[in-house]
C-alpha positions as CSV (number, residue, x, y, z in Angstrom):
1,M,91.6,89.0,65.9
2,R,88.5,90.0,66.9
3,N,87.5,93.5,68.4
4,F,87.8,93.4,72.1
5,E,87.5,96.1,75.1
6,Y,91.2,96.9,76.9
7,V,90.9,97.8,80.4
8,R,94.1,99.0,82.6
9,A,93.8,97.5,86.4
10,S,95.3,99.8,88.9
11,G,95.0,97.1,91.5
12,I,93.9,93.9,92.4
13,D,90.4,94.6,93.5
14,D,90.1,96.7,90.5
15,A,91.1,94.0,88.2
16,L,88.5,91.5,89.7
17,A,85.9,94.1,89.5
18,A,86.7,94.2,85.6
19,R,86.7,90.6,85.3
20,P,83.8,89.3,87.2
21,A,82.2,85.8,87.0
22,G,80.1,85.1,84.1
23,G,81.7,87.8,81.9
24,N,83.5,87.5,78.7
25,A,87.1,88.7,80.3
26,V,90.6,87.3,80.5
27,F,93.5,89.0,82.4
28,L,96.8,90.3,80.4
29,A,99.8,89.8,81.8
30,G,103.0,88.5,79.3
31,G,100.5,87.6,77.1
32,T,102.9,84.8,75.2
33,T,100.1,82.0,74.9
34,L,97.2,84.6,75.2
35,L,97.7,86.9,72.1
36,D,98.7,83.6,70.2
37,L,95.1,82.1,70.6
38,M,93.5,85.3,69.8
39,K,95.3,86.0,66.7
40,L,94.1,82.2,65.6
41,D,90.8,82.9,67.0
42,V,91.0,79.9,69.5
43,M,90.3,82.2,72.1
44,R,87.7,84.9,71.6
45,P,87.6,87.5,75.1
46,A,85.5,90.6,74.8
47,R,87.7,92.2,77.4
48,L,91.4,92.4,78.5
49,V,92.3,93.5,81.4
50,D,95.6,94.3,81.8
51,I,97.4,93.6,85.4
52,H,101.1,94.9,85.0
53,R,100.4,97.2,87.5
54,L,100.0,94.8,89.8
55,D,102.4,94.5,92.2
56,F,103.2,90.6,92.2
57,G,106.6,91.0,90.8
58,R,108.6,89.6,93.7
59,V,110.4,86.5,95.1
60,D,110.4,86.4,99.0
61,V,112.6,84.1,100.6
62,F,111.4,83.0,103.9
63,D,113.2,81.9,107.3
64,D,111.7,78.5,107.0
65,G,113.2,78.2,103.7
66,R,110.1,78.4,101.7
67,V,110.3,80.7,98.7
68,R,107.3,82.8,97.6
69,V,107.3,83.5,94.0
70,G,104.7,86.6,92.9
71,A,102.3,86.0,89.7
72,M,104.3,88.9,87.4
73,V,107.5,87.4,88.1
74,S,109.0,86.9,84.8
75,N,110.4,83.5,83.7
76,T,114.0,85.2,83.1
77,E,114.0,87.1,86.5
78,L,112.6,83.6,88.5
79,A,115.1,81.4,86.7
80,R,118.4,83.9,86.7
81,H,117.2,84.9,90.8
82,E,120.3,83.9,93.0
83,H,118.3,82.0,95.9
84,I,116.2,79.8,93.0
85,R,119.4,78.8,91.3
86,R,121.8,77.7,94.3
87,A,118.3,76.3,96.2
88,Y,116.4,75.1,93.6
89,P,118.6,74.6,90.3
90,V,115.9,72.2,89.0
91,L,113.3,75.2,88.3
92,S,116.2,77.6,87.1
93,Q,117.3,74.7,84.5
94,A,113.6,74.0,83.9
95,L,112.7,77.5,83.3
96,L,116.0,78.3,80.8
97,S,114.8,75.4,78.5
98,G,111.8,76.4,77.4
99,A,110.7,79.0,74.8
100,S,113.4,81.5,74.0
101,T,115.0,84.5,75.7
102,Q,112.7,86.8,74.3
103,L,109.7,85.1,75.3
104,R,111.3,84.1,78.9
105,N,111.6,88.3,79.4
106,K,107.7,88.3,79.0
107,A,106.2,85.3,80.0
108,T,105.0,85.8,83.6
109,T,105.0,82.8,86.3
110,A,101.1,82.6,86.7
111,G,101.0,82.7,83.2
112,N,103.2,79.7,82.7
113,I,101.0,77.7,85.0
114,M,97.6,78.8,83.0
115,Q,99.2,78.3,79.3
116,R,97.2,76.0,77.2
117,V,98.2,73.0,74.9
118,R,100.1,73.2,71.7
119,C,97.8,70.6,69.9
120,G,97.5,71.5,66.3
121,Y,94.2,70.5,66.4
122,F,92.7,72.7,69.0
123,R,94.7,75.5,67.9
124,D,93.8,75.5,64.0
125,G,90.2,76.3,64.8
126,I,88.5,73.8,62.5
127,S,89.0,70.6,63.5
128,A,87.5,68.1,65.9
129,C,88.4,69.5,69.4
130,N,86.6,69.0,72.7
131,K,88.8,71.2,74.3
132,R,87.9,74.3,72.1
133,E,84.3,72.9,71.1
134,P,83.0,70.4,74.0
135,G,81.2,67.8,72.5
136,S,83.5,68.1,68.8
137,G,85.1,64.9,69.0
138,C,89.4,64.3,69.2
139,A,91.0,64.8,66.0
140,A,93.8,63.6,67.3
141,L,92.6,60.1,68.0
142,G,94.3,58.6,64.7
143,G,95.2,62.1,63.8
144,A,98.9,63.3,64.1
145,N,99.7,63.0,67.6
146,R,103.6,62.8,68.3
147,N,104.8,65.6,69.6
148,V,102.5,67.2,72.0
149,H,100.1,64.5,73.3
150,A,100.4,62.2,76.2
151,V,100.8,58.7,77.0
152,L,99.9,59.4,80.9
153,G,96.5,60.7,82.3
154,G,94.5,61.2,78.5
155,S,91.2,60.4,77.8
156,D,89.4,59.5,74.3
157,Q,88.3,63.0,74.7
158,C,91.8,64.7,74.9
159,F,95.1,63.5,75.2
160,A,96.9,66.6,74.4
161,A,100.0,67.1,76.9
162,H,100.8,69.7,79.5
163,P,103.3,72.0,77.4
164,S,105.0,73.9,80.5
165,D,108.4,72.6,82.2
166,M,108.4,74.9,85.3
167,C,105.9,73.7,86.1
168,V,107.0,69.9,85.9
169,A,110.1,71.4,88.7
170,M,107.5,72.8,90.4
171,A,105.1,69.8,90.8
172,A,108.5,68.1,91.9
173,I,109.6,70.7,94.4
174,G,105.9,70.8,96.1
175,A,104.1,74.1,96.0
176,T,101.0,76.2,96.8
177,I,99.6,78.5,94.5
178,R,97.2,81.2,96.2
179,V,94.4,82.9,94.3
180,R,91.7,85.5,95.0
181,G,88.6,86.2,93.7
182,P,84.9,87.4,94.7
183,N,84.9,85.2,97.5
184,G,88.6,85.8,99.1
185,E,92.0,84.0,99.3
186,R,92.3,80.3,99.0
187,D,95.4,78.2,98.5
188,I,95.5,75.4,96.0
189,A,98.0,72.5,96.2
190,F,100.2,73.0,93.2
191,T,99.4,69.0,91.9
192,D,95.8,69.5,92.4
193,F,95.9,72.7,90.3
194,H,95.9,71.3,86.6
195,L,92.9,69.1,86.0
196,L,92.8,65.3,84.2
197,P,91.2,65.7,80.8
198,G,88.5,63.0,81.4
199,A,85.2,63.7,79.8
200,T,85.6,67.5,80.4
201,P,88.8,68.7,78.8
202,W,87.7,72.2,78.4
203,K,87.6,72.2,82.3
204,E,91.5,72.6,82.6
205,H,92.3,73.9,86.2
206,A,90.7,74.2,89.5
207,L,90.6,78.5,89.6
208,A,86.9,79.1,90.1
209,D,85.3,81.8,87.5
210,G,86.5,85.0,88.5
211,E,89.6,84.1,90.6
212,M,93.5,84.6,89.9
213,I,96.7,83.7,90.8
214,T,98.5,86.0,93.1
215,H,101.4,84.3,93.9
216,V,103.1,80.7,94.4
217,T,105.1,79.2,97.6
218,L,107.4,76.7,96.8
219,D,108.1,74.2,99.6
220,A,111.0,74.5,101.4
221,P,114.3,72.3,99.6
222,L,114.8,68.8,100.8
223,A,118.4,69.3,103.3
224,H,121.6,67.5,101.4
225,S,119.5,67.1,98.1
226,R,120.7,67.4,94.3
227,S,118.1,68.7,91.4
228,A,118.2,68.8,87.9
229,Y,115.8,68.8,85.0
230,L,116.4,67.0,82.1
231,K,114.3,67.7,78.7
232,L,114.5,65.8,75.5
233,R,113.2,66.6,72.3
234,D,113.7,66.7,68.7
235,R,116.4,69.8,68.7
236,A,118.1,71.4,71.5
237,S,116.3,74.8,71.8
238,Y,113.0,76.5,71.4
239,Q,111.1,72.7,71.4
240,F,108.4,71.5,73.9
241,A,109.5,68.4,75.2
242,L,108.6,64.8,73.9
243,A,109.8,63.3,77.5
244,S,111.1,65.4,80.6
245,S,112.3,64.7,84.1
246,A,112.6,67.1,87.2
247,A,114.6,65.2,89.7
248,I,115.4,65.9,93.5
249,L,117.7,63.4,95.4
250,V,118.9,63.0,98.8
251,V,122.0,60.3,98.9
252,E,123.5,58.8,101.8
253,G,126.3,56.6,101.9
254,G,125.2,55.1,98.1
255,T,121.3,54.8,99.6
256,I,118.9,57.2,98.5
257,R,117.4,58.6,101.5
258,D,114.4,60.9,99.7
259,A,113.4,61.7,96.4
260,R,111.0,63.8,94.1
261,L,110.3,63.0,90.8
262,A,108.0,64.6,87.9
263,L,107.2,64.0,84.8
264,G,106.5,66.2,81.4
265,G,105.6,66.2,77.9
266,V,104.1,62.8,78.4
267,A,101.2,63.3,80.6
268,T,98.4,65.6,80.3
269,K,99.2,67.9,83.3
270,P,102.3,67.7,85.2
271,W,102.8,64.8,86.7
272,R,104.1,63.8,89.9
273,A,105.4,60.2,90.1
274,T,104.6,59.4,93.7
275,N,104.6,55.5,93.1
276,A,108.1,55.7,91.3
277,E,109.3,58.1,94.5
278,A,108.4,55.2,96.7
279,V,110.3,53.0,94.8
280,L,113.2,54.7,95.3
281,K,113.6,55.5,99.3
282,G,115.5,53.3,101.1
283,Q,117.2,51.4,98.2
284,P,120.8,51.8,96.5
285,A,121.2,54.8,94.2
286,T,122.1,52.3,91.3
287,V,120.9,52.2,87.7
288,E,119.0,49.0,88.2
289,T,117.0,51.0,90.9
290,F,116.5,53.8,88.7
291,Q,115.1,51.4,86.2
292,R,112.6,50.2,88.2
293,A,111.4,53.3,89.4
294,A,111.2,54.3,85.8
295,A,109.1,51.2,85.0
296,V,106.6,52.2,87.7
297,A,106.4,55.6,86.8
298,L,105.3,54.9,83.2
299,D,103.0,51.9,84.5
300,G,99.5,52.2,83.0
301,A,100.4,54.3,79.9
302,R,99.0,54.3,77.0
303,S,100.0,54.7,73.4
304,Y,97.5,56.7,71.0
305,G,99.7,55.3,67.5
306,Q,102.6,58.0,66.8
307,N,103.4,58.8,70.4
308,G,104.0,55.1,71.6
309,F,107.7,55.5,72.0
310,K,107.2,58.4,74.8
311,I,106.7,55.4,76.9
312,A,110.5,54.2,76.7
313,L,111.8,57.8,76.2
314,G,109.8,58.6,79.4
315,Q,111.5,56.2,81.5
316,Q,114.9,56.7,80.0
317,A,114.3,60.8,81.0
318,I,114.2,59.3,84.7
319,V,116.9,56.7,84.8
320,R,119.5,59.5,82.6
321,N,118.4,62.3,85.1
322,L,118.4,59.9,88.5
323,S,122.1,58.6,87.4
324,S,123.5,62.4,87.2
325,L,122.2,63.1,90.3
326,A,123.4,60.0,91.9
327,G,127.0,59.9,90.5
């Protein structure tokens, strides 16, 4: 690990001043991804700005049903929160499916949103990687790309899958990210926050230089809905998803009145499948309907070699999850 300056911010204005636009500084919260990448020499910040003293550790429930989650709320706190477990089971389940207890105790909401990809070529510091070193190429093309690479949203510049479980659930629920920077506050729709790699894979999110996440506001839960998160992986714990689905379903009299669906493990960002939602609405809650929606959700998916099985696996993650909610 390289030398760095350590600064402890006393408040948000202090934190923003300590990380000016154009500087080589990063915010430190849980550090569960950042410190690993610093040890691997992938990230080389000159300054760490510790934001533990910032007052963003609350979960607030509003009268209209929306919920505001502070940036510093830990993954464990959010997963175990009584209202979250009751109103958003899909989110609680997604959080508890990720990492380990020790990591969830440290990892924060904003850090989970900002976490970086798990591609081995990105993390080894040596291989060609356009995300780490723009213009160097992508070693995953024709290389080892079975586990943590996407079949949706990729490009020949990068097709590493977004690793978060929590973000998949939030994409399905619907949320808004509040950020603050030198020019004040603004809101970013959750589905617009993470960027597709395209020709600029090093641009991973919509934060402007010098901005930080202060909280996330979840949309009110759909009335009379059921929700669940299904994660398919090689082993039962401490493993990133090969494919996952976050599903929210409203069924009345055997007919689907409303649906929300997002995918993980198979896409370069938390993947809201609005095309599949349109297939579900107004249709009977049957396996045949779910299979049609799953096919539409993975329409346009591209195999990069070893990860081609994820197309069928992603469809199964959808069908199995929706079937469990309709049963």
